[in-house]
Structure formats: C-alpha cells, structure tokens
C-alpha positions in Angstrom: 251.7 -43.2 -137.2 253.6 -40.0 -136.4 252.3 -37.7 -133.7 252.0 -33.9 -134.1 250.8 -31.2 -131.7 247.3 -31.3 -133.4 246.9 -35.0 -133.3 248.1 -38.1 -135.2 249.2 -37.5 -138.7 247.3 -40.0 -140.7 249.0 -42.7 -142.8 246.7 -41.5 -145.7 245.1 -38.1 -146.2 242.0 -39.9 -147.5 238.8 -40.0 -145.5 237.8 -43.3 -143.8 234.5 -44.6 -145.0 232.8 -43.3 -141.8 234.3 -39.8 -142.1 233.1 -39.7 -145.7 229.6 -40.9 -144.8 229.3 -38.4 -142.0 230.4 -35.5 -144.3 228.1 -36.7 -147.1 225.2 -36.8 -144.7 225.8 -33.3 -143.2 226.6 -31.6 -146.6 223.5 -33.1 -148.2 221.4 -31.4 -145.4 223.4 -28.1 -145.5 220.8 -26.2 -147.5 221.9 -23.1 -149.6 225.6 -23.6 -148.9 225.7 -27.3 -150.0 227.2 -26.7 -153.5 230.3 -24.8 -152.0 230.6 -27.4 -149.3 230.2 -30.3 -151.8 233.1 -28.9 -153.9 235.2 -28.6 -150.7 234.3 -32.2 -149.8 235.5 -33.5 -153.1 238.9 -31.9 -152.7 239.4 -32.0 -148.9 241.9 -34.3 -147.1 242.5 -35.3 -143.6 245.3 -33.3 -142.0 245.2 -35.0 -138.6 243.2 -37.7 -136.9 243.2 -38.2 -133.1 241.3 -41.2 -131.6 240.1 -40.7 -128.0 238.8 -44.1 -127.0 235.3 -42.8 -127.0 235.5 -41.2 -130.5 237.9 -39.2 -132.6 238.7 -35.8 -133.9 239.7 -35.3 -137.5 241.1 -32.0 -138.7 240.5 -31.3 -142.4 242.5 -29.5 -145.0 240.6 -27.7 -147.9 242.5 -26.1 -150.8 242.5 -22.3 -150.8 241.0 -22.1 -154.3 237.7 -23.9 -153.2 234.6 -21.8 -152.9 233.7 -20.8 -149.3 230.3 -21.2 -147.6 228.5 -18.1 -146.5 229.2 -16.5 -143.1 226.0 -17.9 -141.6 226.7 -21.5 -142.9 226.3 -24.3 -140.4 226.4 -28.0 -140.7 223.8 -30.1 -138.9 224.8 -32.6 -136.2 224.8 -36.2 -137.5 223.7 -39.0 -135.2 224.9 -42.6 -135.4 223.5 -45.8 -134.2 225.8 -48.8 -133.8 225.0 -52.4 -132.5 227.7 -52.0 -129.9 226.6 -48.6 -128.6 223.6 -48.7 -126.4 223.1 -44.9 -126.6 224.5 -44.1 -130.0 227.1 -41.5 -131.1 227.1 -37.9 -132.3 229.2 -36.3 -135.1 229.7 -32.5 -134.9 231.1 -30.8 -138.0 232.8 -27.4 -137.8 233.5 -24.8 -140.4 236.2 -22.3 -140.1 236.1 -19.2 -142.4 233.5 -21.0 -144.5 235.6 -24.1 -145.0 235.2 -27.7 -143.7 237.5 -27.8 -140.7 236.8 -30.5 -138.1 234.8 -33.7 -137.5 234.4 -34.4 -133.8 232.8 -37.8 -133.0 231.9 -39.3 -129.6 229.7 -42.0 -128.2 227.3 -41.3 -125.3 228.2 -44.4 -123.3 230.9 -47.1 -123.6 233.9 -47.2 -125.8 234.2 -46.4 -129.5 233.5 -49.6 -131.6 236.2 -51.2 -133.6 234.0 -51.8 -136.7 233.0 -48.4 -137.8 231.3 -49.9 -140.9 228.2 -50.8 -138.8 227.1 -47.2 -138.1 223.8 -46.1 -139.4 223.7 -42.3 -139.8 221.0 -39.7 -139.8 220.5 -36.0 -139.5 217.6 -35.3 -137.0 215.4 -32.2 -137.4 
C-alpha cells in the first residue's frame, strides 16, 4: 500500500465487508435523510484507510452530483460485538457538508481483531 498524508491509499476503493455493513446499519437508521445518504452510499468509494491497531479510520469520497443530506443530518453510532473483544467496538460516522465523509472505528479494550467478519452490529437507541 502507498501512504499519503491522510492515511494509506487503499489497494481498492471498494468498501470492506465491515465498512459496508457499518454504513448500511447507520444509513438505515438515519431517518429523513436516509434516501440521500443511501444514494451516496451506492456511489461512494474509500479514498484512504488508516489502521491504528485498535481500529481504523476510513475517509470516503462521494461524487459531487449525489444529493446531500440536510444541514441537521446526523448518523447514529454503530456498536459492534466480536468474540475476541471483551468490551466490543464503536463505529462513528461523520458527514461533511451533507456527504458521507469518515468512518472511525475503535475497540474499547485490546487490539483490533484480524477477522472482521465476526462482528455483530447494532444501533442502540
């Protein structure tokens, strides 16, 4: 992988299965802005992905011609349970100017598990 100022440039701009599942979970719970965010999600790509050892940060790229979410739009926090994480993980999603912008993931204790396919995700009220 090449490295840039904003993180590692991914070998593929496609979402990992975990990134996609987190985004699907959050967008489904987004309320009135979910249709604009769903369209963004269908066309978004990963611009940079930076692992930290206890999680990762993925910066997203959304085409300019996608509809934007309203000014008050917010995405819920997604929580993840994993057999190797005693205390689970959290996934925070950020919007910038009404567009999907960042996924920040971190575990509460221990190191990030190698097999991300074992996460069970949920949005808590």
